[in-house]
C-alpha positions as a Markdown table, in Angstrom:
| # | Residue | x | y | z |
|---|---|---|---|---|
| 1 | Glu | 10.0 | -29.4 | -0.8 |
| 2 | Ile | 13.6 | -30.0 | -1.3 |
| 3 | Val | 15.5 | -31.3 | 1.6 |
| 4 | Gly | 19.5 | -30.8 | 2.0 |
| 5 | Ala | 22.4 | -31.0 | 4.7 |
| 6 | Val | 23.6 | -28.1 | 6.0 |
| 7 | Thr | 27.3 | -28.1 | 6.9 |
| 8 | Asp | 27.8 | -25.2 | 10.1 |
| 9 | Val | 31.4 | -24.6 | 9.8 |
| 10 | Ser | 31.3 | -23.2 | 13.6 |
| 11 | Trp | 30.7 | -26.7 | 15.0 |
| 12 | Gly | 31.6 | -29.0 | 12.3 |
| 13 | Phe | 28.3 | -30.8 | 12.6 |
| 14 | Lys | 25.2 | -31.5 | 9.4 |
| 15 | Phe | 21.7 | -31.0 | 9.9 |
| 16 | Val | 19.2 | -31.6 | 7.9 |
| 17 | Arg | 16.6 | -29.0 | 6.9 |
| 18 | Arg | 13.6 | -29.2 | 5.4 |
| 19 | Leu | 12.7 | -26.4 | 2.9 |
| 20 | Asn | 9.2 | -25.9 | 1.0 |
| 21 | Ile | 9.0 | -23.7 | -1.8 |
| 22 | Ile | 5.6 | -21.5 | -1.8 |
| 23 | Glu | 4.8 | -19.8 | -5.3 |
| 24 | Gly | 1.5 | -18.9 | -6.5 |
| 25 | Ser | 0.3 | -14.7 | -7.3 |
| 26 | Tyr | -0.8 | -15.0 | -3.9 |
| 27 | Ser | 1.2 | -17.3 | -2.3 |
| 28 | Leu | 2.6 | -13.9 | -0.7 |
| 29 | His | -0.7 | -12.4 | 0.6 |
| 30 | Pro | 0.4 | -10.1 | 3.9 |
| 31 | Asp | -1.8 | -12.7 | 6.0 |
| 32 | Leu | 0.7 | -15.1 | 5.1 |
| 33 | Arg | 4.2 | -13.2 | 4.6 |
| 34 | Lys | 5.1 | -14.1 | 8.5 |
| 35 | Tyr | 4.8 | -17.5 | 8.2 |
| 36 | Tyr | 7.9 | -17.2 | 5.7 |
| 37 | Asp | 11.6 | -17.4 | 6.8 |
| 38 | Leu | 12.5 | -15.5 | 2.9 |
| 39 | Lys | 10.1 | -13.9 | 0.9 |
| 40 | Val | 11.6 | -14.4 | -3.4 |
| 41 | Val | 9.7 | -12.0 | -5.7 |
| 42 | Leu | 10.0 | -12.7 | -9.6 |
| 43 | Asp | 8.5 | -9.4 | -11.1 |
| 44 | Ile | 7.8 | -10.6 | -14.7 |
| 45 | Ala | 8.0 | -7.9 | -18.4 |
| 46 | Pro | 3.9 | -7.4 | -19.1 |
| 47 | Glu | 5.3 | -8.2 | -22.9 |
| 48 | His | 7.3 | -11.6 | -21.5 |
| 49 | Gln | 4.0 | -12.8 | -19.7 |
| 50 | Trp | 2.0 | -11.4 | -22.7 |
| 51 | Asn | 3.8 | -14.0 | -25.1 |
| 52 | Arg | 4.1 | -16.3 | -22.2 |
| 53 | Leu | 0.1 | -16.9 | -22.3 |
| 54 | Lys | -0.3 | -16.7 | -26.3 |
| 55 | Arg | 1.8 | -19.7 | -26.8 |
| 56 | Arg | -0.5 | -21.2 | -24.1 |
| 57 | Glu | -4.0 | -19.9 | -24.5 |
| 58 | Ser | -7.4 | -19.7 | -26.4 |
| 59 | Gln | -8.3 | -16.7 | -27.7 |
| 60 | Lys | -11.1 | -15.8 | -25.4 |
| 61 | Ser | -8.8 | -16.7 | -22.5 |
| 62 | Leu | -6.5 | -14.9 | -23.8 |
| 63 | Glu | -9.4 | -11.6 | -23.6 |
| 64 | Gln | -9.9 | -12.6 | -20.2 |
| 65 | Phe | -6.8 | -12.0 | -18.9 |
| 66 | Arg | -6.1 | -9.0 | -20.7 |
| 67 | Asp | -9.1 | -7.9 | -19.5 |
| 68 | Arg | -9.5 | -8.8 | -16.4 |
| 69 | Trp | -6.7 | -11.3 | -14.5 |
| 70 | Ile | -4.3 | -8.8 | -15.4 |
| 71 | Pro | -5.9 | -5.9 | -14.4 |
| 72 | Leu | -7.3 | -7.1 | -11.0 |
| 73 | Glu | -3.2 | -9.0 | -10.1 |
| 74 | Gln | -1.4 | -5.6 | -10.8 |
| 75 | Gln | -3.9 | -4.0 | -8.5 |
| 76 | Tyr | -3.5 | -6.4 | -5.4 |
| 77 | Ala | 0.7 | -6.2 | -6.7 |
| 78 | Lys | 0.0 | -2.3 | -5.8 |
| 79 | Asp | -2.7 | -3.1 | -2.7 |
| 80 | Thr | -0.4 | -4.9 | -0.8 |
| 81 | Lys | 3.2 | -3.5 | -1.4 |
| 82 | Leu | 3.8 | -6.8 | -2.6 |
| 83 | Met | 7.0 | -5.7 | -4.1 |
| 84 | Asp | 8.2 | -3.7 | -1.3 |
| 85 | Cys | 7.5 | -7.4 | 0.7 |
| 86 | Ala | 10.9 | -9.3 | -0.9 |
| 87 | Asp | 13.8 | -10.5 | 0.9 |
| 88 | Leu | 15.2 | -10.5 | -2.3 |
| 89 | Tyr | 13.2 | -9.1 | -5.7 |
| 90 | Tyr | 14.5 | -9.9 | -8.8 |
| 91 | Pro | 12.9 | -8.5 | -12.4 |
| 92 | Phe | 12.5 | -10.9 | -15.2 |
């Protein structure tokens, strides 16, 4: 949670508004999207994803990611049109 001050130049006063950052593979599920003011998708390239996984996971876990979790995540993104719902999209 980040709280920051914003100056509204036209009115000349400051107000504080709360900013909540919700992240995760399933945080933009279609049932949740209506609750967000701004939706940002960071799309990591498969080779970057794999390199990051290799640095932190065991061999057995890597195999599970490759054989199960990555294909499920890709199918989820496709089925829910995840990339199309973003207000901001960043390929990474």
